[in-house]
C-alpha positions as CSV (number, residue, x, y, z in Angstrom):
1,M,-11.7,23.7,18.3
2,T,-8.9,25.8,17.0
3,D,-8.6,26.5,13.2
4,T,-5.8,24.0,13.0
5,E,-7.8,21.2,14.8
6,T,-10.5,21.5,12.2
7,F,-8.2,20.0,9.6
8,F,-8.0,16.7,11.6
9,A,-10.5,14.0,12.3
10,Q,-11.5,11.1,14.5
11,S,-12.4,8.6,11.9
12,Y,-11.4,7.9,8.2
13,A,-15.0,8.8,7.1
14,E,-14.7,12.1,8.7
15,A,-11.2,12.7,7.4
16,R,-12.3,11.8,3.8
17,G,-15.2,14.0,4.1
18,K,-13.2,17.0,5.2
19,F,-10.7,16.3,2.3
20,L,-13.4,16.2,-0.3
21,K,-14.9,19.4,1.1
22,A,-11.5,21.2,1.1
23,A,-11.1,20.2,-2.5
24,D,-14.4,21.6,-3.5
25,S,-13.9,24.8,-1.6
26,A,-10.6,25.3,-3.5
27,G,-12.5,24.8,-6.7
28,L,-10.7,21.4,-7.5
29,S,-12.1,18.1,-8.7
30,V,-11.5,14.8,-7.1
31,Q,-10.6,11.6,-8.8
32,S,-11.7,8.6,-6.7
33,H,-10.2,5.1,-7.0
34,P,-12.8,2.9,-5.1
35,H,-11.4,0.3,-2.8
36,P,-12.9,-3.3,-3.1
37,L,-13.8,-3.4,0.5
38,L,-15.8,-1.4,3.2
39,G,-14.6,0.5,6.1
40,R,-14.9,-0.1,9.9
41,D,-18.2,1.6,9.9
42,G,-19.6,0.3,6.6
43,E,-18.4,3.3,4.6
44,P,-16.9,3.2,1.2
45,L,-13.2,3.5,1.0
46,A,-11.1,5.1,-1.8
47,M,-7.8,6.6,-2.8
48,D,-8.7,10.1,-3.6
49,V,-6.7,12.2,-5.8
50,V,-6.7,16.0,-6.3
51,R,-4.7,17.9,-8.8
52,D,-4.1,21.7,-8.5
53,G,-2.2,22.9,-11.7
54,P,-2.2,22.1,-15.4
55,A,-1.4,18.5,-16.8
56,A,1.6,20.0,-18.7
57,A,3.3,21.5,-15.7
58,Q,7.0,20.9,-15.7
59,G,7.3,20.8,-12.0
60,L,5.0,18.4,-10.0
61,L,4.8,18.1,-6.1
62,I,3.0,15.0,-4.7
63,V,1.8,15.2,-1.1
64,S,0.6,11.9,0.1
65,S,-1.0,10.4,3.2
66,A,-1.8,7.1,4.9
67,C,0.8,4.9,3.3
68,H,0.5,3.2,6.7
69,G,-3.2,3.5,7.2
70,V,-3.6,4.8,10.8
71,E,-0.9,7.4,10.1
72,G,-3.3,9.0,7.7
73,Y,-4.9,10.9,10.7
74,C,-1.8,13.1,10.7
75,G,-1.2,13.2,6.9
76,S,-4.9,14.0,6.1
77,G,-4.7,17.0,8.4
78,V,-1.7,18.4,6.6
79,Q,-3.4,18.0,3.2
80,N,-6.4,19.7,4.4
81,A,-4.4,22.6,5.7
82,L,-2.6,22.9,2.4
83,L,-5.9,22.9,0.4
84,A,-7.0,25.7,2.7
85,D,-3.9,27.7,2.2
86,S,-4.5,30.4,-0.5
87,T,-0.9,31.6,-0.1
88,F,0.3,28.1,-1.0
89,H,-1.9,27.8,-3.9
90,A,-0.7,31.2,-5.3
91,Q,3.0,30.3,-4.7
92,A,2.6,27.0,-6.6
93,K,0.8,28.7,-9.6
94,A,3.3,31.4,-9.8
95,A,6.1,28.8,-9.7
96,G,4.5,26.8,-12.5
97,V,4.3,23.9,-10.1
98,A,1.2,21.5,-10.1
99,V,0.5,19.9,-6.7
100,L,-1.1,16.4,-6.5
101,Y,-2.8,15.5,-3.3
102,V,-3.1,11.6,-2.8
103,H,-5.5,11.1,0.2
104,A,-5.3,7.8,1.8
105,L,-2.8,5.6,-0.1
106,N,-4.2,2.8,2.2
107,P,-7.7,3.7,3.1
108,Y,-8.4,0.3,4.6
109,G,-5.8,0.6,7.2
110,F,-6.8,4.2,7.9
111,S,-10.5,3.2,8.5
112,W,-9.7,0.0,10.4
113,W,-6.9,1.5,12.6
114,R,-4.4,-0.7,11.0
115,R,-1.0,0.1,9.7
116,T,-1.1,-2.5,7.0
117,T,-3.3,-2.9,3.9
118,H,-6.3,-5.3,3.9
119,E,-3.8,-7.9,2.6
120,N,-2.0,-7.5,6.0
121,V,1.0,-5.9,4.0
122,D,3.2,-3.0,4.9
123,L,2.7,-0.8,1.7
124,N,6.1,0.7,2.2
125,R,7.8,-2.8,1.9
126,N,5.7,-3.9,-1.0
127,W,7.5,-2.4,-4.1
128,H,9.4,-5.3,-5.5
129,N,9.6,-7.2,-8.8
130,F,7.6,-10.2,-7.6
131,S,8.9,-12.4,-10.4
132,Q,12.4,-12.2,-8.8
133,P,13.5,-13.7,-5.5
134,L,12.4,-11.5,-2.6
135,P,14.9,-10.3,0.1
136,H,15.3,-12.7,3.1
137,N,15.4,-11.1,6.5
138,T,17.2,-13.8,8.5
139,A,17.3,-11.5,11.6
140,Y,13.6,-11.3,11.6
141,D,13.3,-15.0,11.3
142,E,15.4,-15.4,14.4
143,I,13.0,-13.4,16.6
144,A,9.7,-13.8,14.8
145,H,8.3,-16.2,17.4
146,A,8.8,-13.8,20.2
147,L,7.6,-10.7,18.2
148,V,4.2,-12.0,17.6
149,P,4.0,-15.0,20.2
150,P,1.2,-17.7,20.5
151,T,-0.2,-15.9,23.5
152,W,-0.7,-12.1,24.5
153,P,0.6,-10.5,26.7
154,P,3.9,-12.0,25.8
155,T,5.7,-14.3,28.3
156,A,8.9,-13.4,30.1
157,D,10.7,-16.0,27.9
158,N,9.4,-14.1,24.7
159,E,10.7,-10.8,26.1
160,A,13.9,-12.3,27.1
161,V,14.6,-13.3,23.5
162,L,14.2,-9.7,22.3
163,A,16.2,-8.3,25.2
164,A,19.1,-10.7,24.2
165,Y,18.9,-9.8,20.6
166,A,19.1,-6.0,21.6
167,A,21.9,-6.7,24.0
168,Q,23.9,-8.4,21.2
169,H,23.1,-6.1,18.4
170,G,22.1,-2.8,20.1
171,P,18.7,-1.1,20.0
172,K,19.3,0.0,16.4
173,G,20.2,-3.6,15.4
174,L,16.8,-4.8,17.0
175,Q,14.9,-2.0,15.1
176,A,16.5,-2.9,11.8
177,A,15.7,-6.6,12.3
178,V,12.0,-5.8,13.1
179,T,11.2,-3.1,10.8
180,G,13.4,-3.5,7.7
181,G,10.8,-5.6,6.0
182,Q,10.3,-9.4,5.9
183,Y,8.7,-11.8,3.3
184,T,8.3,-15.1,5.1
185,H,5.9,-14.4,7.9
186,P,2.4,-13.3,6.4
187,Q,0.9,-13.0,10.1
188,G,4.0,-11.0,11.3
189,I,4.7,-7.3,11.3
190,F,6.4,-5.4,8.6
191,F,5.4,-8.0,6.1
192,G,6.1,-6.9,2.6
193,G,3.8,-9.3,0.7
194,H,4.2,-11.9,-2.0
195,T,2.3,-10.0,-4.7
196,P,1.5,-6.3,-5.4
197,T,-1.2,-4.9,-3.1
198,W,-4.3,-3.1,-4.5
199,S,-2.8,0.1,-3.1
200,Q,0.5,-0.5,-5.0
201,Q,-1.4,-1.1,-8.3
202,T,-3.7,2.0,-7.8
203,L,-0.8,4.3,-7.0
204,R,1.1,3.1,-10.1
205,H,-1.8,4.1,-12.2
206,V,-2.0,7.6,-10.5
207,L,1.8,8.0,-11.1
208,Q,1.4,6.9,-14.8
209,E,-1.5,9.4,-15.3
210,H,-0.2,12.5,-13.4
211,G,3.6,12.0,-13.4
212,S,4.6,11.1,-16.9
213,K,4.8,14.6,-18.3
214,C,6.6,16.7,-15.7
215,Q,10.4,17.2,-15.9
216,R,10.8,17.8,-12.2
217,L,9.0,15.7,-9.5
218,G,9.0,16.3,-5.7
219,W,7.3,14.0,-3.2
220,I,6.4,14.5,0.5
221,D,5.1,11.3,1.9
222,L,3.5,12.0,5.5
223,H,4.3,9.4,8.3
224,T,4.2,9.2,12.0
225,G,5.7,7.1,14.7
226,L,9.4,7.8,14.8
227,G,11.3,10.5,16.7
228,P,10.5,13.1,19.4
229,N,6.9,13.9,19.8
230,G,5.7,16.6,17.3
231,H,9.1,16.8,15.5
232,G,8.9,16.3,11.8
233,E,12.1,14.5,10.6
234,R,12.8,15.0,7.0
235,I,14.1,11.7,5.7
236,F,15.6,11.4,2.3
237,A,13.5,9.4,0.0
238,C,15.4,8.7,-3.1
239,K,18.1,6.2,-4.4
240,D,21.5,6.5,-2.7
241,D,22.5,9.5,-5.0
242,A,24.7,12.3,-3.9
243,E,23.2,14.8,-6.2
244,A,19.7,13.9,-5.1
245,L,20.7,14.2,-1.5
246,A,22.2,17.6,-2.1
247,R,19.0,18.7,-3.9
248,A,17.0,17.6,-1.0
249,R,19.1,19.5,1.6
250,A,19.0,22.6,-0.7
251,W,15.2,22.4,-0.6
252,W,14.4,21.3,2.9
253,G,17.6,22.1,4.9
254,N,20.9,20.5,5.8
255,D,19.0,18.4,8.7
256,V,17.5,16.2,6.0
257,T,18.5,12.7,7.2
258,S,19.2,9.5,5.3
259,I,18.9,5.8,5.9
260,Y,22.0,5.2,3.9
261,D,24.3,6.9,6.3
262,G,22.5,5.9,9.5
263,S,21.5,9.5,10.3
264,S,17.8,8.9,10.2
265,A,15.5,7.5,12.8
266,S,14.5,4.9,10.3
267,A,16.5,1.8,9.7
268,M,17.5,0.6,6.2
269,L,14.3,-0.7,4.6
270,S,13.3,-2.9,1.7
271,G,10.6,-2.5,-0.9
272,L,10.1,1.3,-0.5
273,M,7.2,3.0,-2.3
274,W,9.1,5.9,-3.8
275,T,11.1,3.5,-5.9
276,A,8.0,3.6,-8.3
277,V,8.9,7.0,-9.4
278,Y,12.0,5.7,-11.1
279,Q,9.8,3.2,-13.0
280,E,6.7,5.2,-13.8
281,C,8.1,8.8,-14.1
282,S,11.6,8.0,-15.3
283,Q,11.7,11.2,-17.4
284,A,11.5,13.4,-14.3
285,Q,14.3,14.6,-12.0
286,Y,13.1,13.2,-8.7
287,T,13.6,14.7,-5.1
288,G,11.7,13.4,-2.2
289,I,11.3,13.0,1.5
290,A,9.3,11.0,4.0
291,M,8.1,13.6,6.7
292,E,8.3,11.5,9.8
293,Y,6.4,13.0,12.8
294,G,7.2,11.7,16.2
295,T,4.7,10.4,18.7
296,V,5.8,7.9,21.4
297,P,9.1,6.2,22.0
298,V,10.0,3.6,19.4
299,P,9.8,0.6,21.9
300,E,6.3,1.5,22.7
301,V,5.4,1.8,19.0
302,I,6.8,-1.7,18.4
303,D,4.9,-3.1,21.4
304,C,1.7,-1.6,20.0
305,L,2.5,-3.2,16.6
306,R,3.0,-6.6,18.2
307,A,-0.2,-6.4,20.2
308,E,-2.3,-5.2,17.3
309,Q,-0.9,-8.0,15.1
310,W,-1.6,-10.6,17.7
311,M,-5.2,-9.3,17.9
312,E,-5.7,-9.5,14.2
313,N,-4.4,-13.1,14.2
314,H,-6.9,-14.1,17.1
315,P,-10.4,-12.9,16.3
316,E,-11.6,-14.9,19.3
317,A,-9.9,-12.4,21.6
318,P,-12.4,-10.6,24.0
319,A,-13.9,-7.5,22.5
320,D,-12.8,-5.3,25.5
321,A,-9.3,-6.2,25.2
322,R,-9.3,-5.8,21.4
323,A,-10.7,-2.3,21.9
324,A,-8.1,-1.3,24.3
325,V,-5.4,-2.5,22.1
326,K,-6.8,-0.7,19.2
327,Q,-7.1,2.7,20.9
328,R,-3.4,2.3,22.2
329,F,-2.5,1.6,18.7
330,R,-4.1,4.6,17.2
331,D,-2.6,6.7,19.9
332,A,0.8,5.4,19.1
333,F,0.5,7.0,15.7
334,Y,-1.7,10.0,16.3
335,T,-1.2,12.4,19.4
336,D,-4.6,13.8,19.6
337,T,-3.8,17.3,21.1
338,A,-4.1,20.7,19.8
339,A,-0.4,21.6,20.4
340,W,0.8,18.3,18.4
341,K,-1.5,19.2,15.5
342,Q,-0.4,22.8,15.4
343,R,3.2,21.7,15.1
344,I,2.3,19.1,12.5
345,V,0.6,21.6,10.2
346,E,3.3,24.3,10.6
347,Q,6.0,21.8,9.6
348,G,4.1,20.2,6.9
349,V,3.1,23.6,5.3
350,E,6.6,24.8,5.5
351,A,8.0,21.7,3.8
352,A,5.4,22.0,1.0
353,K,6.3,25.6,0.4
354,Q,10.0,24.7,0.4
355,A,9.4,22.0,-2.2
356,V,7.6,24.4,-4.5
357,R,10.5,26.9,-4.3
358,G,12.9,23.9,-5.1
359,L,10.9,22.7,-8.1
360,A,10.7,26.2,-9.5
361,G,14.5,26.8,-9.2
362,A,15.6,23.2,-10.0
């Protein structure tokens, strides 16, 4: 393997082991938050947190992985590369910026090759006040029966429903209906839940502990599945605020995109994770992006999500069919080639160094 490839793994257990070893090699301690369930291979699961820098640092950069479980294969690799980068450590220290690595926000999905948590919830749609009425995605309701149909593969009639919706509303309209977040189909895709997930509650504790003293907070949340293969799109991940967007573009470049003006590969979403910063770290000036690395075309990603969810809903499905769907699913979120990994690390390290400079000069 090349040096870059050594940062990546083929299982959650391997990825976690590499992260823990990288932290130890950097002389950093690990704070582990054990998950209540075990992984696919019977291994313990945890959200592991490593802080490089003093508790009183005025600037804090969060680098997080596996919000969407299986996407952690990418994010973990970037985190391991940063932990091994002595130049990055020195830059952050000189700038007075602490770096918080949150490994495996959703360890269950990482281990089991799922995008969702063990509650079948999309963690990045789960950040709501559940004592209040939840958003109602009527567009998803309209096509839910065709997205995850009674049988798999889907029938021609199922596919015709989706094609008709796309013809009427355009591909972007279909993407928004499917991916925006929904709260009425617990066995569907992009389900945001009816209660806070374990991952949501655990991350809130992490933010309360590590983010309550800084004055400036940056966040790079690492994702895969949208955009051209290997390209890391920097998607604005703050409230619709002109000053924050200007700050993000000053840090990461004018090509930072936004869900608010339609420039991003992502549709407008509901219940986003970064909203917790405004609640748990309200004293800090916040600037964040989702680093979204491309893998395969969006229609293929959606098809993989549909098939994987159908298999989860049907445990009686043959083992060989299940294995084939799962492998295709992982491949949709992790391009397991040396060239892709090299590009992922280069862009991730660059974004982290840019964030440190931004936090130092904010």
